[in-house]
C-alpha positions, -999 to +999 in steps of 0.1 A: +131+124-728+095+115-734+072+143-719+035+146-710+011+174-711-017+169-683-038+199-694-077+190-697-076+198-737-047+187-746-025+159-729-001+156-757+026+133-754+061+142-768+096+139-769+125+162-763+162+153-772+177+171-740+173+162-703+157+192-695+118+194-690+106+219-714+091+253-697+057+246-723+039+224-739+049+226-776+013+221-789-009+241-760+017+262-748+004+258-711+030+250-681+017+215-671+045+193-686+056+165-669+080+135-673+057+108-691+047+078-668+057+044-679+026+033-697+026+069-715+063+060-726+052+026-737+025+039-756+049+070-774+071+039-785+045+021-803+030+047-821+063+062-836+076+027-841+106+027-817+119+004-793+124+011-756+158+010-746+169-010-717+183+011-684 
């Protein structure tokens, strides 16, 4: 799952290898973590040289 921190000074987009949303952002520690939007997922995949998975 790809997640986004929406804290105003962070906005970290990261991947977790579980289906559970983490309690805190691994970058800033805030609890403002949400599942990433389709645009954020596309950006993350491009930045990390990964391809989108079907489905």
